[in-house]
N, CA, C and O atoms as CSV, one atom per row, in Angstrom:
chain,resi,resn,atom,element,x,y,z
A,1,MET,N,N,137.003,14.027,152.017
A,1,MET,CA,C,135.756,13.799,151.893
A,1,MET,C,C,135.318,15.305,151.822
A,1,MET,O,O,134.258,15.521,151.234
A,2,MET,N,N,136.033,16.423,152.370
A,2,MET,CA,C,135.592,17.683,152.050
A,2,MET,C,C,135.819,18.034,150.904
A,2,MET,O,O,135.200,19.042,150.564
A,3,THR,N,N,136.710,17.430,149.898
A,3,THR,CA,C,136.947,18.206,148.498
A,3,THR,C,C,135.677,17.419,147.643
A,3,THR,O,O,135.207,18.078,146.715
A,4,VAL,N,N,135.158,16.216,147.860
A,4,VAL,CA,C,133.979,15.811,147.621
A,4,VAL,C,C,132.900,16.693,147.464
A,4,VAL,O,O,132.393,17.202,146.464
A,5,VAL,N,N,132.627,16.777,148.813
A,5,VAL,CA,C,131.525,17.876,149.200
A,5,VAL,C,C,131.717,19.251,148.565
A,5,VAL,O,O,130.724,19.754,148.038
A,6,ILE,N,N,132.804,19.884,148.550
A,6,ILE,CA,C,132.855,21.065,147.892
A,6,ILE,C,C,132.600,20.969,146.223
A,6,ILE,O,O,132.000,21.799,145.540
A,7,GLY,N,N,133.266,19.643,145.740
A,7,GLY,CA,C,133.075,19.567,144.262
A,7,GLY,C,C,131.692,19.563,144.037
A,7,GLY,O,O,131.177,20.387,143.280
A,8,LEU,N,N,130.937,18.559,144.730
A,8,LEU,CA,C,129.430,18.684,144.519
A,8,LEU,C,C,128.677,19.512,144.383
A,8,LEU,O,O,127.857,19.550,143.466
A,9,LEU,N,N,128.822,20.475,145.407
A,9,LEU,CA,C,128.338,22.147,145.670
A,9,LEU,C,C,128.698,22.859,144.448
A,9,LEU,O,O,127.834,23.581,143.951
A,10,THR,N,N,129.964,22.758,143.826
A,10,THR,CA,C,130.737,23.711,143.007
A,10,THR,C,C,129.508,23.152,141.691
A,10,THR,O,O,128.769,23.912,141.064
A,11,LEU,N,N,129.582,21.658,141.541
A,11,LEU,CA,C,128.774,21.446,140.532
A,11,LEU,C,C,127.303,21.860,140.609
A,11,LEU,O,O,126.719,22.329,139.633
A,12,CYS,N,N,126.754,21.683,141.734
A,12,CYS,CA,C,125.490,22.396,141.788
A,12,CYS,C,C,125.352,23.900,141.626
A,12,CYS,O,O,124.233,24.198,141.207
A,13,CYS,N,N,125.970,24.698,141.784
A,13,CYS,CA,C,126.518,25.932,141.271
A,13,CYS,C,C,126.496,26.358,139.937
A,13,CYS,O,O,126.078,27.409,139.451
A,14,VAL,N,N,127.118,25.175,139.318
A,14,VAL,CA,C,127.143,25.703,137.705
A,14,VAL,C,C,125.952,25.208,137.165
A,14,VAL,O,O,125.393,25.856,136.280
A,15,LEU,N,N,125.368,23.894,137.669
A,15,LEU,CA,C,123.717,23.727,137.144
A,15,LEU,C,C,122.878,24.892,137.416
A,15,LEU,O,O,122.268,25.385,136.468
A,16,ALA,N,N,122.775,25.352,138.477
A,16,ALA,CA,C,122.114,26.472,138.817
A,16,ALA,C,C,122.269,27.932,137.778
A,16,ALA,O,O,121.400,28.736,137.442
A,17,CYS,N,N,123.645,27.885,137.470
A,17,CYS,CA,C,124.026,29.055,136.531
A,17,CYS,C,C,123.527,28.854,134.984
A,17,CYS,O,O,123.132,29.798,134.300
A,18,LEU,N,N,123.614,27.184,134.414
A,18,LEU,CA,C,123.551,26.965,133.419
A,18,LEU,C,C,121.975,26.687,132.773
A,18,LEU,O,O,121.561,26.962,131.647
A,19,LEU,N,N,121.488,26.241,133.564
A,19,LEU,CA,C,120.023,25.767,133.524
A,19,LEU,C,C,119.255,26.945,132.759
A,19,LEU,O,O,118.665,26.710,131.704
A,20,PRO,N,N,119.280,28.048,133.251
A,20,PRO,CA,C,118.252,29.345,132.707
A,20,PRO,C,C,118.773,29.449,131.332
A,20,PRO,O,O,117.960,29.881,130.514
A,21,THR,N,N,119.811,29.185,130.945
A,21,THR,CA,C,120.557,29.459,129.621
A,21,THR,C,C,119.635,28.436,128.476
A,21,THR,O,O,119.301,28.759,127.336
A,22,LEU,N,N,119.434,27.485,128.989
A,22,LEU,CA,C,118.673,26.457,128.286
A,22,LEU,C,C,117.205,27.124,127.711
A,22,LEU,O,O,116.512,27.847,128.426
A,23,PRO,N,N,116.803,26.725,126.152
A,23,PRO,CA,C,115.708,27.339,125.472
A,23,PRO,C,C,114.238,26.214,126.062
A,23,PRO,O,O,113.275,25.875,125.374
A,24,GLN,N,N,114.465,25.913,127.250
A,24,GLN,CA,C,113.520,24.867,127.774
A,24,GLN,C,C,112.398,25.800,128.533
A,24,GLN,O,O,112.736,26.851,129.077
A,25,GLN,N,N,111.084,25.352,128.529
A,25,GLN,CA,C,109.985,26.220,129.241
A,25,GLN,C,C,109.683,25.483,130.367
A,25,GLN,O,O,108.754,25.918,131.048
A,26,GLN,N,N,110.334,24.297,130.799
A,26,GLN,CA,C,109.761,23.533,131.969
A,26,GLN,C,C,109.812,24.499,133.190
A,26,GLN,O,O,110.644,25.406,133.193
A,27,TRP,N,N,108.888,24.318,134.295
A,27,TRP,CA,C,109.095,24.997,135.240
A,27,TRP,C,C,110.218,25.015,136.001
A,27,TRP,O,O,110.612,26.075,136.486
A,28,TRP,N,N,110.866,23.847,136.197
A,28,TRP,CA,C,111.916,23.332,137.000
A,28,TRP,C,C,113.067,23.905,136.421
A,28,TRP,O,O,114.087,23.829,137.105
A,29,VAL,N,N,113.168,24.608,135.033
A,29,VAL,CA,C,114.388,25.073,134.322
A,29,VAL,C,C,114.209,26.603,134.724
A,29,VAL,O,O,115.025,27.287,135.342
A,30,ARG,N,N,113.007,26.980,134.255
A,30,ARG,CA,C,112.753,28.605,134.307
A,30,ARG,C,C,113.125,29.076,135.719
A,30,ARG,O,O,113.899,30.008,135.939
A,31,ALA,N,N,112.398,28.226,136.810
A,31,ALA,CA,C,112.517,28.472,138.133
A,31,ALA,C,C,113.951,29.189,138.544
A,31,ALA,O,O,113.995,30.082,139.389
A,32,PHE,N,N,115.111,28.696,137.852
A,32,PHE,CA,C,116.343,29.267,138.143
A,32,PHE,C,C,116.833,30.745,137.577
A,32,PHE,O,O,117.964,31.227,137.641
A,33,ASP,N,N,115.651,31.305,137.015
A,33,ASP,CA,C,115.610,32.657,136.356
A,33,ASP,C,C,115.601,33.661,137.281
A,33,ASP,O,O,116.047,34.795,137.111
A,34,PHE,N,N,114.878,33.045,138.654
A,34,PHE,CA,C,114.719,34.068,139.356
A,34,PHE,C,C,115.806,34.151,140.832
A,34,PHE,O,O,116.142,35.236,141.307
A,35,PRO,N,N,116.141,33.147,141.270
A,35,PRO,CA,C,116.908,33.449,142.710
A,35,PRO,C,C,118.485,33.656,142.309
A,35,PRO,O,O,119.390,32.923,142.708
A,36,ARG,N,N,118.618,34.579,141.604
A,36,ARG,CA,C,120.159,35.262,141.303
A,36,ARG,C,C,120.647,35.386,142.170
A,36,ARG,O,O,121.697,34.768,142.348
A,37,LEU,N,N,120.143,36.234,143.137
A,37,LEU,CA,C,120.823,36.896,144.274
A,37,LEU,C,C,121.392,35.883,145.394
A,37,LEU,O,O,122.433,36.079,146.021
A,38,GLN,N,N,120.386,34.568,145.570
A,38,GLN,CA,C,120.912,33.703,146.404
A,38,GLN,C,C,122.002,32.744,145.745
A,38,GLN,O,O,122.878,32.220,146.434
A,39,ILE,N,N,121.899,32.549,144.395
A,39,ILE,CA,C,122.876,32.012,143.732
A,39,ILE,C,C,124.363,32.600,143.793
A,39,ILE,O,O,125.403,31.959,143.945
A,40,ALA,N,N,124.221,33.821,143.654
A,40,ALA,CA,C,125.486,34.808,143.526
A,40,ALA,C,C,126.001,34.745,145.469
A,40,ALA,O,O,127.168,34.952,145.800
A,41,VAL,N,N,125.145,34.505,146.267
A,41,VAL,CA,C,125.397,34.208,147.592
A,41,VAL,C,C,126.253,33.204,147.907
A,41,VAL,O,O,127.241,33.302,148.634
A,42,PHE,N,N,125.710,31.882,147.141
A,42,PHE,CA,C,126.156,30.860,147.240
A,42,PHE,C,C,127.418,30.583,146.722
A,42,PHE,O,O,128.301,29.906,147.249
A,43,ALA,N,N,127.443,31.319,145.345
A,43,ALA,CA,C,128.792,31.202,145.039
A,43,ALA,C,C,129.898,31.685,145.343
A,43,ALA,O,O,131.024,31.287,145.045
A,44,ALA,N,N,129.505,32.755,146.082
A,44,ALA,CA,C,130.535,33.798,147.152
A,44,ALA,C,C,131.133,32.883,148.122
A,44,ALA,O,O,132.342,32.746,148.311
A,45,ALA,N,N,130.012,32.152,148.832
A,45,ALA,CA,C,130.438,31.465,149.959
A,45,ALA,C,C,131.222,30.316,149.485
A,45,ALA,O,O,132.142,29.870,150.170
A,46,LEU,N,N,130.881,29.783,148.268
A,46,LEU,CA,C,131.642,28.565,147.884
A,46,LEU,C,C,132.845,29.196,147.655
A,46,LEU,O,O,133.692,28.737,148.421
A,47,LEU,N,N,133.255,29.993,146.981
A,47,LEU,CA,C,134.576,30.585,146.520
A,47,LEU,C,C,135.131,31.008,147.785
A,47,LEU,O,O,136.282,31.360,147.529
A,48,PHE,N,N,134.841,31.197,149.372
A,48,PHE,CA,C,135.442,31.233,150.160
A,48,PHE,C,C,135.821,30.120,150.764
A,48,PHE,O,O,136.992,30.003,151.124
A,49,ALA,N,N,134.874,29.095,150.981
A,49,ALA,CA,C,135.086,27.790,151.266
A,49,ALA,C,C,136.312,27.139,150.647
A,49,ALA,O,O,137.329,26.718,151.198
A,50,GLN,N,N,135.963,27.162,149.362
A,50,GLN,CA,C,137.450,26.544,148.462
A,50,GLN,C,C,138.559,27.033,148.840
A,50,GLN,O,O,139.481,26.276,149.143
A,51,GLY,N,N,138.713,28.594,148.906
A,51,GLY,CA,C,139.914,29.074,149.196
A,51,GLY,C,C,140.544,28.708,150.672
A,51,GLY,O,O,141.741,28.593,150.933
A,52,LEU,N,N,139.630,28.583,151.406
A,52,LEU,CA,C,139.831,28.145,152.848
A,52,LEU,C,C,140.332,26.807,153.044
A,52,LEU,O,O,141.430,26.548,153.539
A,53,LEU,N,N,139.366,25.848,152.579
A,53,LEU,CA,C,139.605,24.639,152.752
A,53,LEU,C,C,140.385,23.565,152.042
A,53,LEU,O,O,140.754,22.528,152.593
A,54,LEU,N,N,140.657,23.938,150.535
A,54,LEU,CA,C,141.245,23.104,149.755
A,54,LEU,C,C,142.667,23.792,149.396
A,54,LEU,O,O,142.887,25.003,149.437
A,55,ASP,N,N,143.532,22.838,149.056
A,55,ASP,CA,C,144.782,23.518,148.609
A,55,ASP,C,C,144.677,24.008,146.946
A,55,ASP,O,O,144.335,23.495,145.881
A,56,THR,N,N,145.167,25.260,147.405
A,56,THR,CA,C,144.996,26.358,146.165
A,56,THR,C,C,146.007,26.121,145.122
A,56,THR,O,O,145.890,26.444,143.940
A,57,GLN,N,N,147.058,25.500,145.691
A,57,GLN,CA,C,148.228,25.282,144.814
A,57,GLN,C,C,147.705,24.097,143.631
A,57,GLN,O,O,148.226,24.061,142.515
A,58,ALA,N,N,146.810,23.321,143.973
A,58,ALA,CA,C,146.558,22.268,142.773
A,58,ALA,C,C,145.735,22.645,141.683
A,58,ALA,O,O,144.880,23.510,141.871
A,59,GLN,N,N,145.865,22.149,140.634
A,59,GLN,CA,C,145.560,22.853,139.493
A,59,GLN,C,C,143.991,22.468,139.256
A,59,GLN,O,O,143.326,23.309,138.652
A,60,TRP,N,N,143.350,21.281,139.676
A,60,TRP,CA,C,141.850,21.248,139.742
A,60,TRP,C,C,140.996,22.128,140.755
A,60,TRP,O,O,139.783,22.284,140.614
A,61,VAL,N,N,141.715,22.674,141.760
A,61,VAL,CA,C,141.138,23.303,142.671
A,61,VAL,C,C,141.139,24.753,142.287
A,61,VAL,O,O,140.295,25.455,142.844
A,62,GLN,N,N,142.101,25.417,141.262
A,62,GLN,CA,C,142.127,26.541,140.525
A,62,GLN,C,C,141.217,26.608,139.752
A,62,GLN,O,O,140.552,27.636,139.629
A,63,ALA,N,N,140.950,25.258,138.908
A,63,ALA,CA,C,140.043,25.048,137.772
A,63,ALA,C,C,138.579,25.648,138.652
A,63,ALA,O,O,137.915,26.580,138.199
A,64,MET,N,N,138.252,24.983,139.881
A,64,MET,CA,C,137.155,24.793,140.502
A,64,MET,C,C,137.049,26.165,141.039
A,64,MET,O,O,135.881,26.498,141.238
A,65,LEU,N,N,137.810,26.928,141.290
A,65,LEU,CA,C,137.944,28.702,142.035
A,65,LEU,C,C,137.423,29.432,140.605
A,65,LEU,O,O,136.372,30.072,140.638
A,66,GLY,N,N,138.277,29.304,139.200
A,66,GLY,CA,C,137.721,29.793,138.211
A,66,GLY,C,C,136.275,29.610,137.805
A,66,GLY,O,O,135.574,30.578,137.507
A,67,VAL,N,N,135.850,28.415,137.796
A,67,VAL,CA,C,134.207,28.164,137.676
A,67,VAL,C,C,133.502,28.720,138.586
A,67,VAL,O,O,132.495,29.364,138.292
A,68,SER,N,N,133.927,28.558,139.870
A,68,SER,CA,C,132.764,29.455,140.824
A,68,SER,C,C,132.842,30.886,140.808
A,68,SER,O,O,131.850,31.573,141.052
A,69,ALA,N,N,134.072,31.424,140.509
A,69,ALA,CA,C,134.347,33.020,140.232
A,69,ALA,C,C,133.462,33.192,138.925
A,69,ALA,O,O,132.768,34.209,138.912
A,70,ALA,N,N,133.398,32.530,138.060
A,70,ALA,CA,C,132.704,32.635,136.726
A,70,ALA,C,C,131.219,32.755,136.799
A,70,ALA,O,O,130.508,33.540,136.172
A,71,CYS,N,N,130.857,31.823,137.691
A,71,CYS,CA,C,129.532,31.428,138.231
A,71,CYS,C,C,128.849,32.829,139.082
A,71,CYS,O,O,127.705,33.257,138.937
A,72,LEU,N,N,129.879,33.356,139.958
A,72,LEU,CA,C,129.414,34.443,140.640
A,72,LEU,C,C,129.571,35.776,139.709
A,72,LEU,O,O,128.742,36.684,139.772
A,73,ALA,N,N,130.572,35.813,138.939
A,73,ALA,CA,C,130.281,36.595,137.812
A,73,ALA,C,C,129.060,37.043,137.336
A,73,ALA,O,O,128.406,38.070,137.518
A,74,TYR,N,N,128.871,35.807,136.535
A,74,TYR,CA,C,127.369,35.640,135.669
A,74,TYR,C,C,126.316,36.198,136.668
A,74,TYR,O,O,125.518,37.062,136.306
A,75,GLN,N,N,126.324,35.798,137.664
A,75,GLN,CA,C,125.103,36.093,138.516
A,75,GLN,C,C,125.100,37.797,138.590
A,75,GLN,O,O,124.217,38.480,138.071
A,76,LEU,N,N,126.028,38.234,139.186
A,76,LEU,CA,C,126.048,39.870,139.345
A,76,LEU,C,C,126.082,40.335,138.198
A,76,LEU,O,O,125.750,41.520,138.199
A,77,TRP,N,N,126.375,39.877,137.045
A,77,TRP,CA,C,126.016,40.562,135.638
A,77,TRP,C,C,124.755,40.815,135.577
A,77,TRP,O,O,124.402,41.864,135.039
A,78,TRP,N,N,123.719,39.847,136.154
A,78,TRP,CA,C,122.378,40.171,136.009
A,78,TRP,C,C,121.685,41.153,137.182
A,78,TRP,O,O,120.742,41.925,137.009
A,79,ILE,N,N,122.405,40.910,138.393
A,79,ILE,CA,C,122.046,41.652,139.695
A,79,ILE,C,C,122.581,43.377,139.464
A,79,ILE,O,O,121.758,44.288,139.549
A,80,ILE,N,N,123.770,43.589,139.225
A,80,ILE,CA,C,124.096,44.863,139.321
A,80,ILE,C,C,123.211,45.916,138.898
A,80,ILE,O,O,122.895,46.860,139.623
A,81,PRO,N,N,122.661,45.679,137.262
A,81,PRO,CA,C,121.950,47.005,137.089
A,81,PRO,C,C,120.432,47.268,138.048
A,81,PRO,O,O,119.570,48.100,137.764
A,82,TYR,N,N,120.409,46.490,139.010
A,82,TYR,CA,C,119.135,46.554,140.026
A,82,TYR,C,C,119.670,47.395,141.168
A,82,TYR,O,O,118.926,48.003,141.937
A,83,CYS,N,N,120.963,47.404,141.243
A,83,CYS,CA,C,121.553,48.051,142.712
A,83,CYS,C,C,121.424,49.288,142.767
A,83,CYS,O,O,121.312,49.938,141.727
A,84,PRO,N,N,121.415,49.824,143.887
A,84,PRO,CA,C,121.322,51.639,144.029
A,84,PRO,C,C,122.486,52.344,143.351
A,84,PRO,O,O,122.342,53.403,142.741
A,85,LEU,N,N,123.746,51.656,143.497
A,85,LEU,CA,C,124.857,52.299,142.743
A,85,LEU,C,C,124.876,52.263,141.199
A,85,LEU,O,O,125.730,52.995,140.699
A,86,PHE,N,N,124.192,51.638,140.442
A,86,PHE,CA,C,123.911,51.470,139.045
A,86,PHE,C,C,123.130,52.566,138.762
A,86,PHE,O,O,122.149,52.748,139.484
A,87,PRO,N,N,123.427,53.581,137.579
A,87,PRO,CA,C,122.711,54.578,137.163
A,87,PRO,C,C,121.341,54.318,136.763
A,87,PRO,O,O,121.068,53.428,135.958
A,88,LYS,N,N,120.399,55.130,137.344
A,88,LYS,CA,C,119.097,54.918,136.921
A,88,LYS,C,C,118.747,55.224,135.494
A,88,LYS,O,O,119.204,56.169,134.852
A,89,GLU,N,N,117.661,54.091,134.949
A,89,GLU,CA,C,117.331,54.456,133.498
A,89,GLU,C,C,115.821,55.509,133.399
A,89,GLU,O,O,115.335,55.819,132.311
A,90,VAL,N,N,115.380,55.846,134.404
A,90,VAL,CA,C,114.303,56.757,134.574
A,90,VAL,C,C,114.482,57.569,135.942
A,90,VAL,O,O,114.763,57.217,137.087
A,91,ALA,N,N,114.215,58.745,135.373
A,91,ALA,CA,C,114.368,59.803,136.627
A,91,ALA,C,C,113.473,59.721,137.370
A,91,ALA,O,O,112.374,59.374,136.936
A,92,ASP,N,N,113.692,60.069,138.984
A,92,ASP,CA,C,112.735,60.057,139.676
A,92,ASP,C,C,111.731,60.982,139.326
A,92,ASP,O,O,112.092,61.805,138.484
A,93,ALA,N,N,110.318,61.102,139.823
A,93,ALA,CA,C,109.227,61.833,139.660
A,93,ALA,C,C,109.444,63.210,140.581
A,93,ALA,O,O,109.862,63.208,141.738
A,94,ARG,N,N,109.096,64.290,139.869
A,94,ARG,CA,C,109.294,65.607,140.737
A,94,ARG,C,C,107.919,65.619,141.138
A,94,ARG,O,O,107.010,64.998,140.586
A,95,GLY,N,N,107.811,66.520,142.342
A,95,GLY,CA,C,106.722,67.032,143.047
A,95,GLY,C,C,106.028,67.895,142.097
A,95,GLY,O,O,106.629,68.823,141.555
A,96,GLY,N,N,104.823,67.650,141.867
A,96,GLY,CA,C,104.072,68.916,141.039
A,96,GLY,C,C,102.405,68.818,141.596
A,96,GLY,O,O,101.932,68.444,142.669
A,97,PRO,N,N,101.873,69.259,140.523
A,97,PRO,CA,C,100.308,69.371,141.081
A,97,PRO,C,C,99.802,68.235,141.287
A,97,PRO,O,O,100.169,67.331,140.536
A,98,ARG,N,N,99.038,67.998,142.113
A,98,ARG,CA,C,98.327,66.502,142.352
A,98,ARG,C,C,97.391,66.131,140.977
A,98,ARG,O,O,96.393,66.757,140.617
A,99,LEU,N,N,97.989,64.938,140.305
A,99,LEU,CA,C,97.251,64.550,139.203
A,99,LEU,C,C,95.881,63.541,139.554
A,99,LEU,O,O,95.664,63.092,140.680
A,100,PRO,N,N,95.196,63.338,138.606
A,100,PRO,CA,C,94.018,62.372,138.869
A,100,PRO,C,C,94.860,61.036,139.016
A,100,PRO,O,O,95.893,60.742,138.415
A,101,THR,N,N,94.173,60.307,139.952
A,101,THR,CA,C,94.731,58.548,140.116
A,101,THR,C,C,93.622,57.890,140.194
A,101,THR,O,O,92.541,58.371,140.533
A,102,LEU,N,N,93.874,56.554,139.829
A,102,LEU,CA,C,93.293,55.407,139.886
A,102,LEU,C,C,93.302,54.399,140.524
A,102,LEU,O,O,94.091,53.505,140.217
A,103,ARG,N,N,92.315,54.240,141.725
A,103,ARG,CA,C,92.178,53.215,142.458
A,103,ARG,C,C,92.052,51.718,142.238
A,103,ARG,O,O,90.917,51.265,142.090
A,104,LEU,N,N,92.982,50.993,142.205
A,104,LEU,CA,C,92.445,49.641,142.044
A,104,LEU,C,C,92.671,48.795,143.477
A,104,LEU,O,O,93.422,49.043,144.420
A,105,MET,N,N,91.741,47.720,143.267
A,105,MET,CA,C,91.609,46.948,144.345
A,105,MET,C,C,91.318,45.363,143.795
A,105,MET,O,O,90.600,45.231,142.804
A,106,THR,N,N,91.758,44.444,144.304
A,106,THR,CA,C,92.148,43.138,143.951
A,106,THR,C,C,91.529,42.449,145.122
A,106,THR,O,O,91.753,42.977,146.211
A,107,ALA,N,N,90.728,41.275,145.109
A,107,ALA,CA,C,90.344,40.450,146.132
A,107,ALA,C,C,90.461,38.942,145.367
A,107,ALA,O,O,90.225,38.602,144.207
A,108,ASN,N,N,90.940,38.186,146.570
A,108,ASN,CA,C,90.868,36.700,146.036
A,108,ASN,C,C,89.994,35.744,146.835
A,108,ASN,O,O,90.337,35.128,147.845
A,109,VAL,N,N,88.914,35.720,146.279
A,109,VAL,CA,C,87.918,35.192,146.716
A,109,VAL,C,C,87.606,33.556,146.707
A,109,VAL,O,O,87.387,33.071,145.597
A,110,LEU,N,N,87.581,32.929,147.522
A,110,LEU,CA,C,87.329,31.576,147.259
A,110,LEU,C,C,85.760,31.157,147.214
A,110,LEU,O,O,84.993,31.913,147.810
A,111,THR,N,N,85.234,30.062,146.584
A,111,THR,CA,C,83.940,29.706,146.407
A,111,THR,C,C,83.538,29.319,147.546
A,111,THR,O,O,82.544,29.938,147.925
A,112,PRO,N,N,83.944,28.478,148.300
A,112,PRO,CA,C,83.497,28.185,149.609
A,112,PRO,C,C,83.301,29.343,150.769
A,112,PRO,O,O,82.515,29.136,151.694
A,113,ASN,N,N,83.959,30.417,150.686
A,113,ASN,CA,C,83.911,31.699,151.728
A,113,ASN,C,C,82.736,32.387,151.385
A,113,ASN,O,O,82.544,32.942,150.303
A,114,ARG,N,N,82.042,32.345,152.221
A,114,ARG,CA,C,80.593,32.988,152.450
A,114,ARG,C,C,80.459,34.423,153.024
A,114,ARG,O,O,79.425,35.091,153.053
A,115,ASN,N,N,81.705,34.786,153.481
A,115,ASN,CA,C,81.777,36.147,154.220
A,115,ASN,C,C,82.095,37.342,153.318
A,115,ASN,O,O,83.088,38.069,153.355
A,116,ALA,N,N,80.926,37.391,152.413
A,116,ALA,CA,C,80.516,38.572,151.201
A,116,ALA,C,C,80.306,39.684,152.159
A,116,ALA,O,O,80.646,40.755,151.657
A,117,ASP,N,N,79.918,39.775,153.212
A,117,ASP,CA,C,79.429,40.948,153.918
A,117,ASP,C,C,80.918,41.680,154.358
A,117,ASP,O,O,81.099,42.873,154.114
A,118,GLY,N,N,81.945,40.858,155.021
A,118,GLY,CA,C,83.036,41.433,155.022
A,118,GLY,C,C,84.161,42.068,153.743
A,118,GLY,O,O,84.775,43.127,153.868
A,119,LEU,N,N,84.231,41.337,152.771
A,119,LEU,CA,C,84.437,41.827,151.325
A,119,LEU,C,C,83.870,43.293,151.108
A,119,LEU,O,O,84.594,44.286,151.047
A,120,LEU,N,N,82.527,43.307,151.003
A,120,LEU,CA,C,81.726,44.487,150.883
A,120,LEU,C,C,81.984,45.590,151.613
A,120,LEU,O,O,81.978,46.707,151.096
A,121,ALA,N,N,82.284,45.347,153.130
A,121,ALA,CA,C,82.725,46.444,153.809
A,121,ALA,C,C,83.788,47.243,153.634
A,121,ALA,O,O,83.909,48.467,153.694
A,122,LEU,N,N,84.921,45.932,153.296
A,122,LEU,CA,C,86.213,46.733,152.811
A,122,LEU,C,C,85.959,47.341,151.379
A,122,LEU,O,O,86.847,48.176,151.206
A,123,VAL,N,N,85.319,47.298,150.523
A,123,VAL,CA,C,84.944,47.836,149.422
A,123,VAL,C,C,84.532,49.083,149.785
A,123,VAL,O,O,85.232,50.032,149.433
A,124,ARG,N,N,83.398,49.308,150.509
A,124,ARG,CA,C,82.957,50.441,150.722
A,124,ARG,C,C,83.859,51.420,151.460
A,124,ARG,O,O,83.901,52.639,151.295
A,125,ALA,N,N,84.540,50.714,152.263
A,125,ALA,CA,C,85.730,51.649,153.191
A,125,ALA,C,C,86.897,51.878,151.933
A,125,ALA,O,O,87.426,52.980,152.081
A,126,SER,N,N,87.231,51.416,151.192
A,126,SER,CA,C,88.563,51.744,150.209
A,126,SER,C,C,88.054,52.222,148.893
A,126,SER,O,O,88.858,52.647,148.064
A,127,GLN,N,N,86.949,52.188,148.673
A,127,GLN,CA,C,86.234,53.080,147.447
A,127,GLN,C,C,86.840,53.103,146.250
A,127,GLN,O,O,86.816,54.176,145.647
A,128,PRO,N,N,87.447,52.065,145.693
A,128,PRO,CA,C,88.274,51.825,144.689
A,128,PRO,C,C,87.639,52.168,143.415
A,128,PRO,O,O,86.422,51.981,143.390
A,129,ASP,N,N,88.119,52.574,142.477
A,129,ASP,CA,C,87.465,52.798,140.974
A,129,ASP,C,C,87.380,51.487,140.382
A,129,ASP,O,O,86.400,51.188,139.699
A,130,VAL,N,N,88.290,50.712,140.580
A,130,VAL,CA,C,88.355,49.220,139.687
A,130,VAL,C,C,88.330,48.232,140.703
A,130,VAL,O,O,89.315,48.400,141.422
A,131,LEU,N,N,87.642,47.282,141.077
A,131,LEU,CA,C,87.559,46.224,141.699
A,131,LEU,C,C,87.780,44.837,140.662
A,131,LEU,O,O,87.236,44.773,139.559
A,132,VAL,N,N,88.521,43.933,141.123
A,132,VAL,CA,C,88.859,42.819,140.668
A,132,VAL,C,C,88.725,41.699,141.376
A,132,VAL,O,O,89.531,41.657,142.305
A,133,THR,N,N,88.021,40.777,141.300
A,133,THR,CA,C,87.746,39.611,142.306
A,133,THR,C,C,88.347,38.452,141.222
A,133,THR,O,O,88.345,38.489,139.992
A,134,LEU,N,N,88.807,37.517,142.048
A,134,LEU,CA,C,89.266,36.183,141.266
A,134,LEU,C,C,89.517,35.290,142.277
A,134,LEU,O,O,89.631,35.613,143.460
A,135,GLU,N,N,89.619,34.017,141.782
A,135,GLU,CA,C,89.248,32.706,142.820
A,135,GLU,C,C,90.999,31.886,142.379
A,135,GLU,O,O,91.322,30.811,142.884
């Protein structure tokens, strides 16, 4: 029973890795472009469970370990460039003379919301250069 569960979890991990490679634009396919860290953690936990709970001498288990390791490596390939240990592409800004700034404020206002005075008070207190309101 445990092998079936781990096999199904491995299949889910593989699907989560492969779906974003499809040229489809449906939301349920593109949604897998974003949780890369979560998928990597899932693949690492799956590798640990496979090594701990299954007979690693069996060829099908070794294949499953390889597939899970490949999923983990693929996700890490996407994640590593954004980690602090990876070299930065853009240097940090150095302190210097204070340059002019642009202050933006956005407000999500609903049509039934009639608390215009609250928004106006917030705008007066913040003094933004640009105010964007949207529903």
